C-alpha positions in Angstrom: 99.3 104.1 89.0 102.0 104.8 91.2 104.4 102.0 92.1 104.4 102.9 95.8 100.8 102.6 96.0 100.9 99.2 94.3 103.9 98.3 96.9 101.6 99.5 99.7 98.6 97.4 98.2 101.0 94.3 97.9 102.3 94.7 101.5 98.6 94.8 102.9 97.4 91.7 101.0 100.8 90.1 102.1 100.1 90.6 105.7 96.5 89.8 105.4 97.4 86.5 103.8 99.8 86.0 106.7 102.6 85.3 104.8 106.2 86.4 105.0 107.9 88.1 102.3 110.2 84.9 101.5 107.1 82.7 101.4 105.3 84.9 99.1 108.4 85.4 96.9 108.5 81.6 97.0 105.1 81.0 95.9 105.0 83.7 93.1 108.4 82.4 91.7 109.9 86.3 92.5 113.2 86.6 94.2 113.1 87.9 97.7 115.1 91.2 96.9 112.6 91.5 94.0 109.6 91.6 95.6 111.2 93.7 98.1 111.9 96.5 95.7 108.2 96.1 94.1 107.0 96.6 97.7 108.9 99.5 98.3 107.9 101.1 95.1 111.6 101.1 93.6 110.8 98.6 90.9 107.3 98.3 89.1 105.5 95.0 89.2 104.8 93.5 85.6 101.5 92.2 84.9 102.4 88.5 85.2 104.0 89.1 88.8 100.8 91.0 89.8 98.8 88.0 88.7 101.1 85.7 90.6 100.9 87.9 93.8 97.3 88.3 93.7 96.6 84.4 93.3 99.2 83.9 96.0 97.4 86.3 98.6 94.0 85.6 97.6 93.2 89.1 96.2 92.3 90.2 92.7 94.6 92.1 90.3 92.3 95.1 90.4 92.6 95.4 94.0 96.4 95.3 94.0 96.6 97.7 90.9 94.0 99.8 92.6 91.5 99.7 89.9 88.7 98.7 91.9 85.6 96.7 90.6 83.8 97.0 87.4 80.9 98.6 89.4 83.6 101.1 90.9 85.2 102.2 87.5 81.8 102.6 85.4 80.8 106.4 85.3 77.7 106.7 82.9 75.1 108.9 81.9 72.0 107.2 80.1 68.4 107.8 79.1 65.7 105.8 80.1 63.7 104.1 77.3 61.3 102.0 77.0 59.7 102.3 80.5 63.0 101.2 81.9 63.9 103.1 85.3 67.3 104.0 86.0 67.9 101.4 88.7 67.1 98.7 86.3 69.0 100.2 83.3 72.2 100.6 85.9 71.6 96.9 86.9 71.5 95.6 83.6 74.7 97.6 82.3 76.7 96.4 85.5 75.6 92.9 84.8 76.8 92.9 81.0 80.2 94.8 82.1 80.8 92.3 84.6 80.2 89.5 82.2 82.8 91.4 79.7 85.0 91.9 82.4 84.9 88.1 83.3 85.2 86.9 79.6 88.2 89.4 79.0 89.8 88.1 82.4 89.5 84.6 80.9 91.2 85.4 77.7 88.4 84.2 75.7 89.0 85.5 72.0 86.5 87.8 70.7 86.5 85.5 67.4 85.0 82.6 69.5 82.2 85.2 70.8 81.8 86.5 67.1 81.2 83.2 65.9 78.4 82.6 68.7 76.4 85.7 67.3 78.3 88.5 69.2 80.0 91.2 67.4 82.7 93.6 68.5 81.3 97.0 68.4 84.8 98.5 68.4 84.6 100.1 72.0 85.5 97.1 74.0 82.5 95.4 74.5 80.7 92.8 72.6 76.9 92.5 71.9 74.8 90.9 69.6 74.5 93.9 67.3 76.0 97.4 67.6 73.8 100.5 67.8 74.2 103.2 65.2 74.9 106.5 66.4 
């Protein structure tokens, strides 16, 4: 992700929230010159800074980083089985991906989920069991 692109998205979020650079800097704990350098693309924003800016402007970190929603990031090909139609499979997949993304965003440790009967399948997803390839 280019730092100038992130800066443009931060500037748009700042303006949409009706905040000055000074007020956004104050809300995030950044200095105004540092925020200005991030917006101009002269300095990359660190993840804690992006999180603070997202919170202060009311947007998501994904929107600032330009990664989009989980649904926008997912590209997959699946085979329908058990008489499931593709729309139903897509809907179920997106539901589980949104849940996985939410849990990861809440920093819920995998060990808590493992103790609850879920297992880490090594692909970033947690399920009640892993399929054998």
